[in-house]
C-alpha positions as CSV (number, residue, x, y, z in Angstrom):
1,M,162.5,65.0,2.8
2,E,163.1,68.5,0.8
3,E,161.4,71.2,2.4
4,V,158.3,72.8,0.1
5,I,157.9,76.2,-1.0
6,Y,154.4,77.3,-0.7
7,V,153.6,80.5,-3.1
8,G,150.3,82.4,-3.2
9,S,148.9,85.5,-4.5
10,D,145.9,87.3,-4.9
11,H,145.2,89.5,-8.3
12,G,148.2,92.0,-7.8
13,G,150.5,89.5,-7.5
14,F,149.5,87.2,-10.2
15,E,151.8,87.4,-13.0
16,L,154.9,87.9,-10.5
17,K,153.8,84.5,-9.0
18,K,153.7,82.7,-12.3
19,H,157.2,84.1,-12.8
20,V,158.3,83.3,-9.2
21,I,157.2,79.7,-9.2
22,E,158.7,78.9,-12.5
23,F,161.9,80.6,-11.5
24,L,162.1,78.4,-8.5
25,K,161.3,74.9,-9.8
26,A,164.1,75.7,-12.7
27,K,166.6,76.3,-9.7
28,G,165.3,72.6,-8.3
29,Y,163.2,74.0,-5.7
30,S,160.1,71.8,-4.4
31,V,157.0,74.2,-4.9
32,V,153.5,74.3,-4.3
33,D,150.9,76.6,-5.5
34,V,148.3,77.6,-3.4
35,G,146.6,79.8,-5.9
36,P,144.7,81.5,-7.4
37,F,144.9,79.3,-10.7
38,S,143.5,82.1,-12.8
39,Y,143.3,85.5,-12.9
40,D,140.3,87.4,-10.9
41,K,140.5,91.3,-10.0
42,D,137.9,90.5,-7.5
43,D,139.9,87.8,-5.3
44,D,140.6,88.8,-1.8
45,Y,144.4,88.3,-0.8
46,P,143.4,86.7,2.8
47,D,142.1,84.0,1.4
48,Y,145.1,82.9,-0.1
49,A,147.3,83.9,2.6
50,Q,145.7,81.5,4.8
51,K,145.8,78.8,2.7
52,L,149.5,79.1,2.2
53,C,150.1,79.7,6.2
54,E,147.9,76.9,7.2
55,N,150.4,74.8,5.5
56,V,153.6,76.8,6.3
57,A,152.7,76.4,10.2
58,R,152.9,72.9,9.6
59,K,156.2,72.7,8.0
60,G,157.8,74.6,4.9
61,K,158.1,78.4,3.4
62,G,156.1,80.8,2.1
63,I,156.1,83.3,-0.4
64,L,153.1,85.9,-0.9
65,I,152.7,88.3,-3.2
66,C,149.8,91.5,-3.1
67,R,150.8,95.0,-4.8
68,S,152.2,96.1,-1.8
69,G,153.0,93.0,0.1
70,H,151.3,94.6,3.4
71,G,148.2,93.1,3.5
72,M,149.7,89.6,2.6
73,A,152.3,90.2,5.3
74,V,149.6,91.3,8.0
75,T,147.2,88.1,7.2
76,A,150.3,85.8,7.6
77,N,151.2,87.1,10.9
78,K,147.9,86.1,12.3
79,F,148.8,82.6,12.4
80,K,150.8,80.8,14.9
81,G,154.1,79.6,13.9
82,V,154.1,82.0,11.0
83,Y,156.7,85.0,11.0
84,A,156.2,87.3,7.9
85,S,157.5,90.4,6.4
86,V,157.5,92.9,3.2
87,C,161.0,92.1,1.5
88,W,161.6,94.2,-1.5
89,S,165.3,93.8,-2.4
90,P,167.7,91.2,-1.1
91,D,169.3,92.8,1.4
92,A,166.1,93.1,3.2
93,A,165.0,89.5,2.8
94,A,168.7,88.5,4.1
95,R,168.5,90.8,7.0
96,A,164.7,89.6,7.4
97,K,166.0,85.8,7.6
98,R,169.1,86.0,9.8
99,D,167.7,88.0,12.6
100,E,164.3,87.0,12.5
101,N,164.1,83.6,10.9
102,L,161.0,84.5,8.7
103,N,159.3,81.7,7.4
104,V,157.4,83.8,4.8
105,I,158.2,87.0,2.9
106,S,155.8,88.9,1.0
107,L,156.7,90.4,-2.5
108,P,155.0,93.8,-3.4
109,A,154.2,93.6,-7.2
110,D,153.9,96.8,-7.6
111,F,157.4,97.9,-6.2
112,I,159.6,94.7,-7.5
113,G,159.8,93.4,-11.2
114,P,160.3,89.6,-12.1
115,E,164.6,90.2,-11.4
116,D,164.9,91.6,-8.3
117,A,162.0,88.9,-7.1
118,E,164.1,86.2,-8.0
119,R,167.6,87.6,-6.2
120,T,165.3,88.6,-3.3
121,V,163.7,85.1,-2.8
122,L,167.6,83.5,-3.3
123,A,169.0,85.8,-0.6
124,W,165.9,84.7,1.6
125,L,166.0,80.9,0.9
126,D,170.0,80.9,1.2
127,T,170.9,83.0,4.1
128,P,170.6,81.2,7.6
129,F,169.7,82.2,10.6
130,N,172.4,83.4,12.9
131,G,170.9,82.5,16.1
132,E,172.7,84.7,18.2
133,E,171.4,84.9,21.9
134,R,169.9,88.5,21.2
135,H,168.1,87.0,18.3
136,M,166.8,84.1,19.9
137,R,165.9,85.9,23.0
138,R,163.8,88.5,21.1
139,L,162.1,85.6,18.9
140,G,161.5,83.7,22.4
141,K,159.2,87.1,23.4
142,V,157.5,87.1,20.1
143,R,156.3,83.2,20.7
144,G,155.7,84.0,24.4
145,I,153.2,86.8,23.2
146,E,151.9,84.6,20.5
147,G,151.1,82.4,23.1
148,Q,149.3,84.3,25.2
149,R,147.2,85.9,22.5
150,A,146.0,82.5,22.1
151,K,145.1,81.9,25.3
152,H,142.9,85.0,25.5
153,Q,141.5,84.2,22.2
154,R,139.9,80.7,23.7
């Protein structure tokens, strides 16, 4: 089964989201738009980050888009099994995937144009996680922290 890429934004990333979705579909990727489906200047990024992350936590990858990318990334990292960061260039996205094995990237619509977004997304999708011992050890510690926090939040 082909892995699904979930894509979501708020109003600040709405236009770039439409572009990224069409680009990915043209490249043959299976894409699910989690919203918004129309422009609403009063929408809130946590609502769309939550929709995306609930899906990604089960299976898949995600692309979130807001003005700075930060709000979406902060929200995404609240979900167990979701590892997100702001990516603004192909190099940043490739390193994030290679070293941290991110399953969600957050694009900053105010700082990245459509073509750079395309290259950034492809770099993230095309870069394999390197699985080096040091990265595995560090990610294991992150999962340990995540598990401890889940116990404390009950």
